[in-house]
DOBARO-485859 format. One record per residue (C-alpha): x, y negated, z; residue number from 1; residue in three letters. Coordinates in steps of 0.25 Angstrom, whole numbers, padded with zeros to 4 digits. Each point is the difference from the previous one (the first is absolute). Last residue first. Layout:
<recs>
X, Y, Z, NUM, ALA
...
</recs>
This chain:
<recs>
-0172, -0063, 0075, 349, GLN
0008, -0010, -0007, 348, TRP
0013, -0001, 0007, 347, ILE
0004, -0014, 0005, 346, VAL
-0008, 0001, 0013, 345, SER
0009, 0012, 0003, 344, GLN
0011, -0010, 0005, 343, ASP
0010, -0010, -0005, 342, ILE
0000, -0012, 0010, 341, SER
0014, 0005, 0006, 340, SER
0006, -0001, -0014, 339, ILE
-0004, -0015, -0001, 338, THR
-0008, -0009, -0009, 337, ALA
-0011, 0011, -0003, 336, LYS
-0011, -0006, -0009, 335, GLY
0000, 0012, -0010, 334, THR
0006, -0008, -0011, 333, LEU
0010, -0006, 0009, 332, ALA
0005, 0013, 0005, 331, MET
0000, 0006, -0014, 330, ALA
0009, -0012, -0005, 329, LEU
0010, 0002, 0011, 328, GLU
0001, 0015, -0002, 327, LEU
0002, -0002, -0015, 326, GLU
0012, -0010, 0004, 325, THR
0006, 0010, 0009, 324, ARG
-0002, 0012, -0010, 323, LEU
0007, -0008, -0011, 322, ILE
0011, -0005, 0009, 321, THR
0003, 0015, 0004, 320, LEU
0001, 0005, -0014, 319, VAL
0008, -0012, -0004, 318, LYS
0010, 0002, 0011, 317, SER
0002, 0015, -0004, 316, VAL
0002, -0005, -0014, 315, GLY
0010, -0011, 0004, 314, ALA
0008, 0010, 0008, 313, ALA
0001, 0010, -0012, 312, GLY
-0007, -0005, -0012, 311, GLY
-0009, 0011, -0006, 310, CYS
0005, 0012, 0007, 309, ALA
-0001, -0007, 0014, 308, LEU
-0014, -0005, -0004, 307, GLY
-0004, 0015, -0003, 306, PHE
0005, 0005, 0013, 305, CYS
-0007, -0012, 0008, 304, ILE
-0013, 0004, -0008, 303, PRO
0002, 0014, 0005, 302, LYS
0001, -0003, 0015, 301, GLY
-0009, -0011, 0007, 300, VAL
-0002, 0000, 0014, 299, LEU
-0013, -0006, 0007, 298, VAL
-0002, -0008, 0013, 297, ALA
-0009, -0001, 0012, 296, ASP
-0009, 0011, -0006, 295, ALA
-0014, 0001, 0005, 294, GLY
-0010, 0000, -0011, 293, LEU
0000, -0015, -0002, 292, ALA
0016, 0001, -0001, 291, ILE
-0001, 0011, -0010, 290, ALA
-0010, -0008, -0009, 289, LYS
0007, -0013, 0001, 288, VAL
0013, 0008, -0005, 287, VAL
-0008, 0006, -0011, 286, ASP
-0005, -0014, -0004, 285, THR
0015, -0004, -0002, 284, GLY
0001, 0011, -0010, 283, ARG
0008, 0012, -0003, 282, ARG
0000, 0008, 0013, 281, ILE
-0002, 0015, -0003, 280, GLY
0005, 0007, 0012, 279, GLY
0005, -0007, 0013, 278, ASP
-0006, -0004, 0013, 277, MET
0005, -0006, 0013, 276, LEU
-0007, 0001, 0014, 275, ILE
0005, -0007, 0012, 274, PRO
-0002, 0006, 0014, 273, VAL
-0012, 0000, 0010, 272, ARG
-0009, -0007, -0010, 271, LYS
-0011, 0010, 0001, 270, ASN
0008, 0012, -0004, 269, VAL
-0012, 0008, -0003, 268, THR
-0007, -0010, -0008, 267, GLU
0012, -0004, -0008, 266, ALA
0002, 0015, -0003, 265, ILE
-0014, 0001, -0005, 264, ARG
0001, -0013, -0008, 263, PRO
0013, 0004, -0007, 262, LEU
-0005, 0014, -0005, 261, VAL
-0006, -0006, -0013, 260, GLU
0011, -0010, -0002, 259, ILE
0010, 0011, 0001, 258, THR
-0006, 0008, -0011, 257, ALA
-0005, 0014, 0003, 256, PRO
0009, 0012, 0000, 255, VAL
-0002, 0007, -0014, 254, THR
0015, 0003, -0002, 253, ASP
0009, 0002, 0012, 252, LEU
0014, -0007, -0002, 251, ASN
0001, -0011, -0011, 250, ARG
-0013, -0007, 0002, 249, GLY
0008, -0013, 0004, 248, GLY
0005, 0007, 0012, 247, HIS
-0015, 0002, 0005, 246, ASN
0002, -0012, 0009, 245, SER
-0006, -0007, 0012, 244, VAL
0012, -0006, 0007, 243, ILE
-0001, 0000, 0015, 242, ILE
0007, -0008, 0011, 241, GLY
0007, -0002, 0013, 240, SER
0000, 0015, 0004, 239, VAL
-0004, 0003, 0014, 238, GLY
-0004, 0015, -0001, 237, ALA
-0014, -0004, 0003, 236, GLN
0000, -0009, -0012, 235, VAL
0005, 0011, -0009, 234, ALA
-0010, 0010, 0005, 233, LEU
-0011, -0010, -0003, 232, ASP
0005, -0001, -0014, 231, ALA
0001, 0015, -0002, 230, ASP
-0014, 0001, 0004, 229, ASP
-0004, -0011, -0010, 228, PRO
0006, 0008, -0011, 227, ASN
0008, -0006, -0011, 226, LEU
0014, -0004, 0006, 225, ILE
0012, 0000, -0009, 224, GLY
0009, -0009, 0007, 223, LYS
0002, 0000, 0015, 222, LEU
0005, -0013, 0005, 221, LEU
0012, -0001, 0010, 220, ILE
0004, -0014, 0006, 219, PRO
0015, -0001, 0003, 218, ILE
0009, 0006, 0010, 217, LYS
-0001, 0014, -0003, 216, VAL
0005, 0009, 0011, 215, PHE
-0012, 0007, 0007, 214, SER
-0010, -0004, -0010, 213, GLN
0007, 0009, -0010, 212, LEU
-0002, 0012, 0009, 211, TRP
-0015, -0003, 0002, 210, GLU
-0002, -0001, -0015, 209, ILE
0007, 0014, 0000, 208, ASP
-0009, 0005, 0010, 207, LYS
-0012, -0005, -0009, 206, TRP
0005, 0010, -0010, 205, THR
0010, 0001, -0012, 204, LEU
0003, 0015, -0003, 203, SER
0001, -0001, -0015, 202, LYS
0013, -0008, 0001, 201, THR
0007, -0007, -0011, 200, LEU
0013, 0007, -0004, 199, ALA
-0005, 0003, -0014, 198, PHE
0003, -0014, -0004, 197, ALA
0014, 0002, 0002, 196, ASP
0010, -0012, 0000, 195, ALA
-0010, -0009, 0007, 194, MET
0008, -0013, 0005, 193, HIS
0009, -0002, -0012, 192, PRO
-0011, 0003, -0010, 191, THR
0008, 0002, -0013, 190, SER
0002, -0006, -0014, 189, VAL
0013, 0003, -0007, 188, GLY
-0006, 0010, -0010, 187, ASP
-0015, -0002, -0001, 186, PRO
-0010, 0006, 0011, 185, MET
-0009, 0011, -0005, 184, ALA
-0014, 0001, -0006, 183, PHE
-0002, 0011, -0009, 182, ASP
-0010, -0008, -0009, 181, VAL
-0011, 0010, 0001, 180, ARG
0003, 0002, 0015, 179, GLN
-0002, -0014, 0003, 178, GLN
-0013, 0000, -0007, 177, ARG
-0004, 0012, 0008, 176, ASN
0002, -0005, 0014, 175, ARG
-0006, 0010, 0009, 174, VAL
0002, -0006, 0014, 173, GLY
0013, -0001, 0008, 172, ALA
0000, 0008, 0013, 171, VAL
-0001, -0004, 0015, 170, PRO
-0004, -0014, -0007, 169, THR
-0011, -0007, 0007, 168, ASP
0008, -0005, 0012, 167, VAL
0009, -0011, -0006, 166, THR
0006, -0008, 0012, 165, VAL
0000, -0015, -0002, 164, CYS
0010, -0006, 0009, 163, LEU
0000, -0015, 0003, 162, ALA
0009, -0012, 0000, 161, ARG
0012, 0005, -0007, 160, CYS
0012, -0008, 0004, 159, GLY
0011, 0008, -0006, 158, GLN
0003, 0007, 0014, 157, ALA
-0014, 0004, 0001, 156, GLU
0000, 0007, -0014, 155, ALA
0014, 0006, 0004, 154, GLU
-0007, 0005, 0013, 153, GLN
-0011, 0006, -0008, 152, ILE
0010, 0007, -0009, 151, LEU
0008, 0006, 0012, 150, ALA
-0013, 0005, 0007, 149, ARG
-0004, 0007, -0013, 148, THR
0014, 0006, -0002, 147, LEU
-0001, 0005, 0015, 146, GLU
-0014, 0006, -0003, 145, ARG
0005, 0009, -0011, 144, ASP
-0013, 0005, -0006, 143, ASP
-0002, -0014, -0005, 142, ARG
-0010, -0010, 0003, 141, VAL
-0004, -0009, -0012, 140, TYR
0002, -0015, 0004, 139, LEU
-0005, -0013, -0006, 138, GLN
0008, -0012, 0005, 137, PHE
-0005, -0014, 0002, 136, TRP
0008, -0012, -0006, 135, LEU
-0003, -0015, 0004, 134, PRO
0003, -0011, -0010, 133, GLN
0014, -0005, -0004, 132, THR
0004, 0013, -0006, 131, ALA
0014, 0001, -0007, 130, VAL
0008, 0006, 0011, 129, ARG
-0011, 0009, 0005, 128, ALA
0000, 0007, -0013, 127, ILE
0015, 0003, 0000, 126, GLU
-0001, 0006, 0014, 125, SER
-0012, 0008, -0004, 124, LEU
0008, 0007, -0010, 123, PRO
-0006, -0001, -0014, 122, THR
-0007, 0012, -0007, 121, THR
-0011, -0001, 0010, 120, THR
-0006, 0013, 0004, 119, PHE
-0003, -0003, 0014, 118, SER
-0008, -0011, -0006, 117, SER
0001, -0015, 0004, 116, VAL
-0012, -0008, 0004, 115, VAL
0001, -0014, -0005, 114, TYR
-0007, -0011, 0007, 113, VAL
-0003, -0011, -0009, 112, ALA
0004, -0015, -0002, 111, SER
0000, 0000, -0015, 110, ALA
0014, -0003, -0002, 109, THR
0004, 0010, 0011, 108, SER
-0008, 0011, -0006, 107, ALA
0006, -0002, -0014, 106, GLY
0014, 0000, 0007, 105, GLN
-0004, 0013, 0007, 104, ALA
-0005, 0006, -0013, 103, THR
0013, -0004, -0007, 102, ALA
0009, 0006, 0010, 101, LEU
-0009, 0013, 0000, 100, GLU
0004, 0003, -0014, 99, GLY
0009, -0009, -0007, 98, ALA
0001, 0009, -0012, 97, PRO
-0016, 0000, -0001, 96, HIS
-0010, 0011, 0000, 95, MET
0008, 0012, 0002, 94, ILE
0008, -0009, 0010, 93, LYS
-0013, -0001, 0009, 92, HIS
0000, 0014, 0004, 91, TYR
-0011, 0001, 0010, 90, ALA
-0012, -0009, 0004, 89, THR
-0003, -0006, 0014, 88, PRO
-0011, -0010, -0002, 87, ALA
0003, -0015, -0002, 86, ILE
-0009, -0008, 0010, 85, LEU
-0012, -0008, -0002, 84, ILE
-0007, -0008, 0011, 83, PRO
0004, -0014, -0003, 82, TYR
0010, -0010, 0006, 81, PRO
0004, 0010, 0010, 80, LEU
0003, -0003, 0015, 79, ASP
0006, 0012, 0005, 78, LEU
-0002, 0006, 0015, 77, GLY
-0007, 0013, -0005, 76, LEU
-0008, -0008, -0011, 75, LEU
-0004, -0014, 0000, 74, SER
-0008, -0006, -0011, 73, THR
0001, -0012, -0009, 72, ARG
-0009, -0001, -0013, 71, THR
-0005, -0014, 0003, 70, ASP
-0009, -0006, -0011, 69, ILE
-0002, -0015, 0002, 68, GLU
-0011, -0007, -0008, 67, GLY
-0009, 0012, 0003, 66, VAL
-0011, -0007, 0007, 65, ASP
-0012, 0008, -0002, 64, VAL
-0011, -0004, -0010, 63, LEU
-0001, 0014, -0005, 62, VAL
0000, 0014, 0005, 61, ARG
0004, 0013, -0008, 60, THR
-0003, 0014, 0002, 59, ASN
0010, 0009, -0007, 58, LEU
-0003, 0014, -0006, 57, LYS
0008, 0012, 0003, 56, ILE
0000, 0010, -0013, 55, ALA
0014, -0006, -0005, 54, ASP
0006, 0004, 0014, 53, LEU
-0005, 0014, -0001, 52, ALA
0005, 0001, -0015, 51, GLN
0014, -0004, 0003, 50, ARG
0002, 0010, 0011, 49, ASN
-0009, 0010, -0007, 48, TRP
0010, 0001, -0012, 47, ARG
0012, 0004, 0009, 46, LEU
-0010, 0009, 0008, 45, SER
-0004, 0007, -0013, 44, PHE
0014, 0002, -0005, 43, GLU
-0002, 0014, -0006, 42, ASP
0012, 0005, 0008, 41, ALA
0006, -0011, 0008, 40, ALA
0003, -0014, -0005, 39, GLY
0008, -0006, -0011, 38, SER
0004, -0015, -0003, 37, ALA
0013, -0001, 0007, 36, VAL
0006, 0014, -0003, 35, TYR
-0006, 0000, -0014, 34, GLU
0006, -0014, -0003, 33, TYR
0014, 0005, 0005, 32, ALA
0000, 0012, -0009, 31, MET
-0005, -0008, -0012, 30, GLU
0012, -0009, 0002, 29, THR
-0004, -0014, 0004, 28, MET
-0001, -0013, -0008, 27, ASN
-0011, 0004, -0010, 26, GLY
-0009, 0004, 0011, 25, VAL
0002, -0012, 0009, 24, ALA
-0008, -0009, -0009, 23, LEU
-0013, 0008, 0002, 22, ARG
0003, 0001, 0015, 21, GLU
0002, -0015, 0001, 20, VAL
-0012, -0003, -0008, 19, ASP
-0009, 0008, 0010, 18, PHE
0006, -0009, 0011, 17, LEU
-0005, -0013, -0006, 16, ASN
0005, -0011, -0009, 15, ILE
0013, 0006, -0004, 14, ILE
0004, -0006, -0013, 13, GLU
0007, -0011, 0007, 12, SER
0010, 0010, 0005, 11, LEU
0006, 0000, -0014, 10, ASP
0007, 0014, 0000, 9, ILE
0015, 0001, 0000, 8, PRO
0005, 0014, -0004, 7, ASP
0000, 0010, 0012, 6, ASN
0009, 0011, -0006, 5, GLN
-0005, 0010, 0010, 4, PRO
0010, 0011, 0005, 3, LEU
0002, 0012, -0008, 2, SER
-0006, 0014, 0004, 1, MET
</recs>
């Protein structure tokens, strides 16, 4: 597999996040595109993430003072200018030669938190050197617990402000599209913190979450919660936050869309800890819907990868800027001037 050439793309051609995928196709290897775009098996969950968001109708109010739109929010001790984070995604150097360095620079330009994947193709120390906005770290727990501990301590040493523990992947899903293109890492590209993808543990349990809490010094969020009972157990276990995620539709096919399960999880959690959601976010209206149904913030993955392929750091920043602008417009048009005022009244019943 060769590295992408990443010929210059006129970023002014990117009007929305659907454009960014269309333009990225020609700037990525087939293998890289299939890795980013694909889901598990027949890809029902991948499609449902998007379709479920589309199916939700918004309820507008008029003659409300929306002269000043304030998208600021607070999350785990951070004051964020807007509630959109970069989701953890792997192998950024297969999308752009600068890899995660460009992603971090784009996040910094757009004032966004970047959640770095365990499967980064750039050492975390190098990412931390270029990032001017907060970094979080996504963790896959390995069979070798001491290697896991060392990786967490490296993340803490590099200034990561939270740890997102992926809990929905004891095994990888049936990824037929990746199989068809014989996905493999290109020569010269490696994952310095995760040399062996098969070393991930199948035996991760609540006892391991307790073990992590015994030494981790930063807030722990559990990523991959779809069941309200698991959300309740997570709160009881003392974690700092929950990420409602179906792994971008990449693990178990035919699980529901994340926006569908979000209200049930929000009801169960009842504001005891922050809730984030990923899966299918492509429009500012999607962000409004997620917040209205119980999320404190959302994460965006695939569009960031496509933006990276289109234009490196500038492409990443462009994706975030478009989403933030659309969020502001959607808030104004639903009569909600602040993030805290967005509630279920904006959802057409």
